[in-house]
C-alpha positions as a printed NumPy array, in Angstrom:
array([[-34.872,  22.19 ,  38.701],
       [-31.868,  24.449,  38.403],
       [-29.686,  22.097,  40.307],
       [-30.727,  19.235,  38.024],
       [-29.759,  21.403,  34.897],
       [-26.376,  22.211,  36.626],
       [-25.769,  18.383,  36.907],
       [-26.609,  17.808,  33.315],
       [-24.499,  20.543,  32.285],
       [-21.535,  19.472,  34.237],
       [-21.922,  15.886,  32.981],
       [-21.957,  17.039,  29.559],
       [-18.853,  19.106,  29.981],
       [-17.167,  15.996,  31.458],
       [-18.343,  13.936,  28.415],
       [-16.897,  16.571,  26.105],
       [-13.575,  16.14 ,  27.941],
       [-13.937,  12.315,  27.572],
       [-14.116,  12.802,  23.713],
       [-10.654,  14.046,  23.535],
       [ -8.777,  10.741,  24.104],
       [-11.032,   8.961,  21.721],
       [-10.358,  11.466,  19.037],
       [ -6.688,  11.569,  20.102],
       [ -6.639,   7.689,  19.684],
       [ -8.08 ,   7.956,  16.051],
       [ -5.366,  10.737,  15.265],
       [ -2.551,   8.542,  16.649],
       [ -3.723,   5.641,  14.518],
       [ -3.791,   8.106,  11.558],
       [ -0.077,   8.997,  12.219],
       [  0.779,   5.446,  12.549],
       [ -0.958,   4.671,   9.099],
       [  1.344,   7.28 ,   7.613],
       [  4.479,   5.718,   9.048],
       [  4.265,   1.922,   9.446],
       [  0.818,   0.336,   9.482],
       [ -0.333,   1.924,   6.218],
       [ -3.885,   1.015,   6.76 ],
       [ -5.648,   4.387,   6.484],
       [ -9.356,   3.245,   6.955],
       [ -8.931,   1.817,  10.569],
       [ -8.709,   5.202,  12.237],
       [-11.986,   6.639,  10.956],
       [-14.365,   4.717,  13.244],
       [-12.621,   6.346,  16.314],
       [-12.363,   9.811,  14.726],
       [-16.133,   9.659,  13.931],
       [-16.963,   8.54 ,  17.287],
       [-14.91 ,  11.198,  19.036],
       [-16.293,  13.956,  16.947],
       [-19.783,  12.773,  17.493],
       [-19.366,  12.713,  21.438],
       [-17.99 ,  16.263,  21.132],
       [-20.971,  17.615,  19.211],
       [-23.652,  15.766,  21.133],
       [-22.261,  16.756,  24.492],
       [-22.221,  20.409,  23.407],
       [-25.886,  20.009,  22.421],
       [-26.642,  18.578,  25.759],
       [-24.678,  21.431,  27.468],
       [-26.682,  23.869,  25.601],
       [-29.939,  22.158,  26.443],
       [-28.946,  22.229,  30.113],
       [-28.   ,  26.053,  30.098],
       [-31.106,  26.961,  28.335],
       [-33.447,  24.533,  29.928],
       [-34.329,  22.988,  26.557],
       [-35.634,  19.436,  27.434],
       [-35.585,  18.535,  23.63 ],
       [-31.876,  19.061,  23.409],
       [-31.435,  17.068,  26.608],
       [-33.52 ,  14.259,  25.247],
       [-31.621,  14.277,  21.976],
       [-28.309,  14.072,  23.824],
       [-29.433,  10.994,  25.706],
       [-30.646,   9.241,  22.69 ],
       [-27.74 ,  10.003,  20.505],
       [-25.276,   9.231,  23.302],
       [-26.878,   5.816,  23.926],
       [-26.333,   5.126,  20.243],
       [-22.616,   6.331,  20.486],
       [-22.017,   4.132,  23.441],
       [-23.455,   1.076,  21.52 ],
       [-21.18 ,   1.963,  18.661],
       [-18.041,   2.299,  20.886],
       [-18.87 ,  -1.191,  22.426],
       [-18.978,  -2.505,  18.988],
       [-15.833,  -0.974,  17.835],
       [-14.028,  -2.388,  20.939],
       [-15.387,  -5.785,  20.26 ],
       [-14.512,  -5.672,  16.617],
       [-10.961,  -4.353,  17.318],
       [-10.312,  -7.277,  19.724],
       [-11.924,  -9.818,  17.453],
       [ -9.837,  -8.989,  14.316],
       [ -6.635,  -8.835,  16.283],
       [ -7.253, -11.715,  18.572],
       [ -4.889, -14.295,  17.008],
       [ -1.205, -14.097,  16.03 ],
       [  1.964, -12.787,  17.583],
       [  5.635, -12.769,  16.784],
       [  7.837, -15.768,  17.525],
       [ 10.906, -15.673,  19.695],
       [ 14.128, -16.462,  17.99 ],
       [ 17.092, -18.095,  19.776],
       [ 19.974, -15.583,  20.428],
       [ 17.912, -12.759,  18.973],
       [ 16.463,  -9.688,  20.584],
       [ 13.793,  -9.234,  17.92 ],
       [ 10.85 , -11.547,  16.966],
       [ 10.155, -13.097,  13.592],
       [  6.639, -12.954,  12.16 ],
       [  4.688, -15.724,  10.126],
       [  1.54 , -14.995,   8.255],
       [  0.145, -18.523,   9.123],
       [  0.053, -17.449,  12.829],
       [ -2.734, -14.83 ,  12.027],
       [ -6.316, -15.514,  10.84 ],
       [ -9.658, -13.778,  10.276],
       [-10.938, -10.814,   8.318],
       [ -7.964,  -8.501,   8.866],
       [ -5.531, -11.239,   7.605],
       [ -7.655, -11.668,   4.563],
       [ -7.859,  -7.831,   3.949],
       [ -4.132,  -7.385,   4.348],
       [ -3.17 , -10.499,   2.21 ],
       [ -5.323,  -9.473,  -0.775],
       [ -3.053,  -8.883,  -3.638],
       [ -4.622,  -5.567,  -4.812],
       [ -4.743,  -4.199,  -1.334],
       [ -1.143,  -5.348,  -0.447],
       [  0.125,  -3.506,  -3.382],
       [ -0.934,  -0.227,  -1.917],
       [  0.224,  -1.11 ,   1.628],
       [  3.729,  -2.386,   0.416],
       [  4.052,   0.764,  -1.593],
       [  3.129,   2.892,   1.477],
       [  5.758,   1.06 ,   3.728],
       [  8.387,   1.582,   1.06 ],
       [  7.707,   5.192,   0.587],
       [  7.495,   5.743,   4.297],
       [ 11.151,   4.848,   4.607],
       [ 10.705,   2.463,   7.383],
       [ 13.589,   0.198,   6.266],
       [ 15.893,   3.193,   5.433],
       [ 15.616,   4.394,   9.039],
       [ 16.648,   0.996,  10.487],
       [ 20.393,   1.588,  10.141],
       [ 22.447,   2.699,  13.067],
       [ 25.992,   3.723,  13.583],
       [ 28.028,   4.546,  16.705],
       [ 30.636,   7.23 ,  16.456],
       [ 30.36 ,   6.837,  12.657],
       [ 31.022,   3.022,  12.718],
       [ 28.082,   0.961,  11.574],
       [ 26.717,  -1.636,  13.988],
       [ 28.024,  -5.232,  13.691],
       [ 25.867,  -8.341,  13.557],
       [ 25.976,  -9.067,  17.233],
       [ 24.615,  -5.611,  17.99 ],
       [ 21.804,  -5.891,  15.326],
       [ 20.861,  -9.34 ,  16.589],
       [ 20.087,  -8.024,  20.098],
       [ 17.964,  -5.109,  18.816],
       [ 14.346,  -4.98 ,  19.528],
       [ 12.99 ,  -4.33 ,  16.077],
       [  9.248,  -3.274,  15.279],
       [  7.063,  -5.828,  13.65 ],
       [  7.369,  -4.03 ,  10.248],
       [ 11.226,  -3.828,  10.415],
       [ 11.565,  -7.421,  11.486],
       [  9.122,  -8.659,   8.849],
       [  9.792,  -6.353,   5.943],
       [ 13.409,  -5.16 ,   6.141],
       [ 15.302,  -8.386,   6.79 ],
       [ 14.827, -12.006,   5.654],
       [ 13.306, -14.502,   8.281],
       [ 15.891, -15.899,  10.517],
       [ 15.375, -19.498,   9.447],
       [ 16.513, -18.563,   5.939],
       [ 20.031, -18.791,   7.357],
       [ 21.31 , -15.734,   5.49 ],
       [ 24.457, -14.008,   6.496],
       [ 24.47 , -10.46 ,   7.822],
       [ 25.953,  -7.79 ,   5.706],
       [ 24.241,  -4.817,   7.037],
       [ 20.618,  -4.112,   8.367],
       [ 19.151,  -4.285,   4.879],
       [ 21.754,  -6.491,   3.015],
       [ 22.013, -10.058,   3.686],
       [ 24.055, -12.731,   1.81 ],
       [ 22.887, -16.122,   1.077],
       [ 24.842, -19.19 ,   2.415],
       [ 25.683, -22.215,   0.679],
       [ 23.493, -25.382,   0.445],
       [ 19.606, -25.694,   0.925],
       [ 18.181, -22.903,   3.124],
       [ 14.806, -22.317,   4.399],
       [ 13.218, -25.106,   2.469],
       [  9.834, -24.624,   4.266],
       [  9.663, -20.798,   3.877],
       [  8.859, -19.447,   0.753],
       [  9.992, -16.043,   1.857],
       [ 13.724, -17.228,   1.466],
       [ 13.347, -16.99 ,  -2.288],
       [ 11.503, -13.732,  -2.15 ],
       [ 14.173, -11.762,  -0.349],
       [ 16.042,  -9.198,  -2.616],
       [ 18.945,  -6.932,  -1.617],
       [ 17.554,  -4.334,  -3.888],
       [ 16.515,  -1.687,  -1.509],
       [ 13.208,  -0.938,  -3.327],
       [ 12.222,  -4.701,  -2.91 ],
       [ 13.747,  -6.197,   0.23 ],
       [ 11.001,  -8.411,   1.783],
       [  8.067,  -6.301,   0.795],
       [  6.354,  -9.136,  -1.001],
       [  7.017, -11.693,   1.677],
       [  4.498, -13.16 ,   4.002],
       [  6.589, -12.051,   6.897],
       [  6.058,  -8.522,   5.794],
       [  2.197,  -8.961,   5.798],
       [  2.567, -10.655,   9.158],
       [  4.592,  -7.768,  10.439],
       [  1.995,  -5.25 ,   9.435],
       [ -0.633,  -7.367,  11.174],
       [  1.646,  -7.525,  14.383],
       [  2.068,  -3.683,  14.348],
       [ -1.725,  -3.276,  13.932],
       [ -2.346,  -5.538,  16.856],
       [ -0.15 ,  -3.586,  19.228],
       [ -1.44 ,  -0.166,  17.978],
       [ -5.196,  -1.341,  18.273],
       [ -4.721,  -2.844,  21.707],
       [ -3.142,   0.246,  23.126],
       [ -6.15 ,   2.353,  21.842],
       [ -8.643,  -0.229,  22.85 ],
       [ -7.411,  -0.059,  26.563],
       [ -7.934,   3.745,  26.53 ],
       [-11.32 ,   3.146,  24.902],
       [-12.562,   0.748,  27.565],
       [-11.633,   3.08 ,  30.358],
       [-13.447,   5.909,  28.549],
       [-16.521,   3.676,  27.943],
       [-16.915,   2.822,  31.556],
       [-16.692,   6.496,  32.555],
       [-19.092,   7.407,  29.715],
       [-21.617,   4.882,  31.001],
       [-21.434,   6.177,  34.494],
       [-21.844,   9.781,  33.138],
       [-24.862,   8.65 ,  31.022],
       [-26.671,   7.167,  34.107],
       [-26.152,  10.342,  35.997],
       [-27.362,  12.58 ,  33.163],
       [-30.417,  10.214,  32.597],
       [-31.294,  10.377,  36.321],
       [-30.985,  14.073,  36.314],
       [-33.277,  14.313,  33.082],
       [-35.782,  12.086,  34.726],
       [-35.823,  14.408,  37.771],
       [-36.342,  17.46 ,  35.526],
       [-39.358,  15.872,  33.884],
       [-40.735,  14.869,  37.254],
       [-40.359,  18.543,  38.586],
       [-41.96 ,  19.899,  35.448],
       [-45.006,  17.596,  35.852],
       [-45.331,  18.434,  39.394],
       [-45.198,  22.296,  39.021],
       [-48.644,  22.727,  37.073],
       [-50.274,  20.353,  39.581],
       [-48.975,  22.363,  42.464],
       [-50.094,  25.668,  40.968],
       [-53.518,  24.152,  40.397],
       [-53.805,  23.169,  44.114],
       [-52.713,  26.664,  45.123],
       [-55.327,  28.308,  42.978],
       [-58.063,  26.055,  44.448],
       [-57.045,  26.57 ,  47.998],
       [-56.883,  30.32 ,  47.551],
       [-59.601,  31.345,  45.302],
       [-60.138,  34.969,  44.468],
       [-63.46 ,  36.543,  45.521],
       [-64.674,  39.953,  44.581],
       [-67.647,  41.32 ,  46.597],
       [-69.147,  44.416,  45.152]])
């Protein structure tokens, strides 16, 4: 029985270590939310799952150390629910970020983003006027577009250098007008309208404003850029979560097998003691 408890305790310790990358993924998404994504509710499921795994693994570890079968049983039940929640989160993350990506542009290093390329719950959430007001204010206050400028030896970059840059989705969608608008480059966040009809099929061309507090924050391309940034962030975290989930399931199976072995040993011990008492009765002859 002692060896079984050691196995359960070791597995719980490894499970505790596995909770660290899940919690770290939630904290990383939180830091992204403070800078570019600005969707603060998305990191909480991961943070809750990571903390839950930590607490439950500690309970299981304590149960193994003190041979408390109730704590071991509680660990197995709650961990099964956590595994189910993690599977649900991974499926949800892939489902809401399934469609949409940036479009390549001729002679440009960056991609352009269009809201019509995205669909589903997350698009509707981001596109909601009331919610978008909070997101756009967050992006503006984060200074994402102020940080886009570059200079070399005190000389600002020219248009050719800018066109070859690999901009983030938010920088491309919110800090410059869409390429098909045909604007002329002044600097990274100042673009001059050319003559004639431009971008007739893209309403964002009329929304662009060189006012640094406005830029393209109300453009559909900016909303698409936020969705593109979310997709990249969530996919990175989901890959880590899938690896952790596979290892977590393996550890759970090992812990469950060890727990079943502990129960079997406990059930066998009273029967063994009864047989020993019967085969070696005590007789007292006066």
